[in-house]
C-alpha positions in Angstrom: -9.5 17.4 -6.8 -9.6 13.4 -7.6 -5.9 13.2 -6.9 -6.8 15.3 -3.7 -9.0 13.1 -2.2 -7.3 10.0 -3.4 -4.0 10.7 -1.7 -6.0 11.8 1.8 -7.5 8.6 1.6 -4.4 6.4 0.7 -2.8 8.6 3.8 -5.6 7.7 6.0 -5.0 3.9 5.3 -1.7 3.7 5.8 -1.5 5.5 9.1 -4.3 3.3 10.3 -2.1 0.2 9.2 0.7 1.8 11.2 -1.4 2.3 14.0 -2.4 -1.4 14.3 0.9 -3.2 13.7 2.6 -0.3 16.7 -0.9 -1.9 18.6 0.1 -5.5 17.9 4.0 -5.6 18.1 3.0 -4.0 21.8 1.0 -7.2 22.8 -2.3 -5.4 22.3 -5.5 -7.0 20.6 -6.2 -5.4 17.1 -7.5 -6.3 13.4 -5.2 -7.5 11.1 -2.5 -4.6 10.2 -3.6 -4.3 6.7 -6.5 -2.1 4.9 -9.1 -4.5 6.0 -8.1 -4.3 9.4 -8.2 -0.6 8.5 -11.7 -0.5 7.6 -12.8 -2.5 10.7 -11.0 0.0 13.1 -12.7 3.1 12.0 -16.2 0.7 11.9 -15.5 0.5 15.6 -15.7 4.2 16.1 -18.6 6.7 16.5 -17.6 8.5 13.4 -16.9 5.3 11.5 -19.3 5.6 9.4 -18.5 8.8 8.3 -14.7 8.0 7.3 -15.9 4.9 5.2 -18.1 6.8 3.1 -15.1 9.4 2.5 -13.0 6.5 1.9 -15.4 5.4 -0.6 -15.1 8.5 -2.0 -11.4 8.5 -1.7 -10.7 5.4 -3.6 -13.1 6.2 -6.2 -11.9 10.0 -7.2 -8.1 7.6 -6.8 -9.6 5.7 -9.5 -10.6 8.0 -12.0 -7.6 10.4 -11.8 -5.4 7.6 -12.9 -7.6 6.5 -15.5 -7.6 9.6 -17.0 -3.8 9.7 -16.9 -4.1 6.6 -18.5 -6.2 8.0 -21.0 -4.5 11.7 -21.2 -1.0 11.1 -20.4 0.9 11.6 -17.4 1.9 15.1 -16.6 5.3 15.4 -16.7 6.3 12.4 -17.6 6.2 12.4 -21.4 9.3 10.9 -22.4 8.0 7.6 -21.1 4.3 8.2 -21.7 3.5 4.1 -22.5 5.1 3.0 -19.5 3.6 5.7 -17.0 0.1 5.5 -19.2 0.1 1.5 -18.6 1.0 2.2 -14.7 -1.4 4.3 -14.1 -4.3 2.3 -15.7 -2.7 -0.8 -13.4 -3.4 1.6 -10.3 -6.7 3.3 -11.4 -7.9 -0.8 -11.7 -6.3 -1.3 -8.0 -7.7 1.5 -6.3 -11.2 0.7 -8.3 -11.0 -3.1 -6.0 -10.5 -0.7 -3.2 -13.1 1.4 -3.9 -15.9 -1.8 -4.1 -14.6 -4.1 -1.6 -14.6 -0.6 0.9 -18.4 0.0 -0.5 -19.4 -3.2 -0.1 -18.3 -2.7 3.5 -20.5 0.1 4.1 -23.4 -0.9 2.5 -24.2 -4.6 3.3 -21.0 -5.0 6.3 -19.3 -7.3 3.8 -15.6 -6.8 4.9 -13.2 -7.4 2.2 -10.8 -10.7 2.4 -7.7 -9.9 4.5 -4.3 -9.7 2.6 -3.3 -13.2 4.1 -6.5 -14.3 2.9 -6.1 -12.7 -0.8 -2.5 -13.6 -0.9 -3.0 -17.6 0.3 -6.2 -18.0 -1.8 -4.1 -16.7 -5.3 -1.4 -19.4 -4.6 -3.7 -22.0 -3.5 -5.8 -21.9 -6.7 -2.7 -21.4 -9.1 -1.5 -24.1 -7.8 -3.9 -26.6 -8.8 -3.2 -25.5 -12.5 -0.1 -26.9 -14.8 2.5 -24.2 -14.3 1.2 -22.8 -11.3 3.8 -23.1 -8.9 5.9 -21.2 -12.0 3.4 -18.6 -11.9 3.1 -17.8 -8.3 7.0 -17.6 -8.4 7.0 -14.9 -10.8 4.3 -12.9 -9.4 6.6 -13.2 -6.0 9.4 -12.3 -8.1 7.7 -9.5 -9.6 6.6 -8.0 -6.1 10.1 -8.6 -5.0 11.3 -6.1 -7.7 8.4 -3.7 -6.7 9.8 -3.6 -3.8 13.3 -3.1 -4.6 12.2 -0.3 -6.7 10.4 1.4 -3.6 13.4 0.9 -1.3 15.5 2.6 -4.2 12.6 5.2 -5.0 12.8 6.6 -1.1 17.0 6.0 -0.4 17.8 7.9 -3.5 14.8 10.3 -3.2 13.8 10.4 -6.8 10.0 10.0 -5.7 11.0 14.3 -5.4 10.5 15.0 -8.8 7.0 14.3 -8.2 6.5 16.9 -6.1 6.2 21.0 -6.6 7.6 22.5 -3.6 9.0 25.3 -5.1 6.6 27.8 -2.5 7.2 25.7 0.4 9.8 26.8 3.0 13.1 24.7 3.5 12.1 22.9 6.8 8.9 21.9 5.4 10.3 20.6 2.2 13.1 18.5 4.5 10.3 17.1 5.9 8.5 16.2 3.2 11.6 14.5 2.0 12.0 12.7 5.3 9.0 11.1 5.2 8.9 10.0 1.3 12.4 8.4 2.4 11.1 6.2 5.3 8.0 5.9 4.2 9.5 4.4 0.4 11.7 2.4 2.3 9.1 0.6 5.0 6.4 -0.1 2.2 9.3 -1.3 -0.3 10.9 -3.6 2.9 7.3 -5.0 3.3 6.1 -5.5 -0.1 9.8 -6.9 -0.9 9.0 -10.0 2.0 5.6 -10.3 0.5 7.3 -11.1 -3.0 10.0 -13.2 -0.9 7.1 -15.3 1.2 5.1 -16.0 -2.3 8.6 -17.4 -4.0 9.4 -19.2 -1.1 5.6 -20.9 -1.5 5.9 -22.1 -4.8 9.7 -23.4 -4.4 8.3 -25.5 -1.4 4.9 -26.2 -3.2 3.3 -25.0 0.1 0.3 -22.5 0.2 0.5 -21.6 3.6 3.8 -19.7 2.9 2.5 -17.2 1.5 1.6 -13.9 3.3 -0.4 -10.9 3.1 0.7 -7.4 4.8 -0.2 -8.2 8.4 1.5 -11.7 8.6 4.7 -9.9 6.7 4.2 -7.4 9.6 4.0 -10.3 12.2 7.2 -11.9 10.9 9.2 -8.8 11.5 8.5 -9.6 15.3 10.0 -12.7 14.9 14.0 -11.8 13.7 16.6 -11.2 16.0 16.0 -7.6 16.5 12.4 -8.8 18.0 9.6 -6.2 18.1 11.5 -3.6 17.7 11.7 -4.0 13.8 7.8 -4.4 13.7 7.7 -0.9 15.2 10.3 1.0 13.3 8.5 -0.7 10.0 5.2 0.3 11.7 6.7 3.7 12.0 7.2 3.9 8.6 3.6 2.9 7.2 2.5 5.7 9.6 5.0 8.2 8.3 4.2 7.0 4.2 0.6 8.0 5.5 1.9 11.6 6.1 3.9 11.4 2.9 0.4 11.0 1.0 -1.2 13.3 2.9 1.8 15.5 1.5 1.4 14.9 -2.0 -2.4 15.5 -2.1 -1.0 18.9 -1.2 2.5 19.3 -3.4 2.4 16.3 -6.1 3.4 17.8 -9.6 0.7 16.1 -11.6 -2.1 17.8 -10.1 
């Protein structure tokens, strides 16, 4: 139950981020295309408060499930239990942060800092200390590697091993795999570029070069392909949201 709630919450947020990015590509006024912007968009709807509370529950559920994996082990991953447990714990911490931020917004209307602001603040604070530039560069490099891993995960369809589609029809399996391929590649591309911007900020000793999800997505519109690349990546985010909903149904660890 915890896992299903968590994957559903993640799916809703990614779909909204993708929709916001598409609106930005079309030149429409929209909140920032990240989790904070998604919360703002939801809050502006008549049903917003209910959905926000459901996200609070979903993020809390995902955090608890990941912590349970860290404590008891990850199903189907016994060969690398130590690494998988560490990754599960890290994901639990991440979703615990999402839970706290969303809860504060629902209760106190205190909007979480955007990913753009978080990236900038981290870079500024790190660079005030000795070795801060190195730390920013290392963090950026790690994020680049994470992005490349996500791209590889999508391109090689290795995510399929986390799904139990034995009872699904052929068309359903093909659809889920398509969502996973496109979604993971799009997500990997964005996270990889976030890492590149952090490395660039470290090399140039310029915190303004650091970007979050929103600024990174917007940067795609300034390539030779123009807004079409942003639209393509945004659609990828929407599809990854759909894949997350599929994980809520067919994830092998549930």
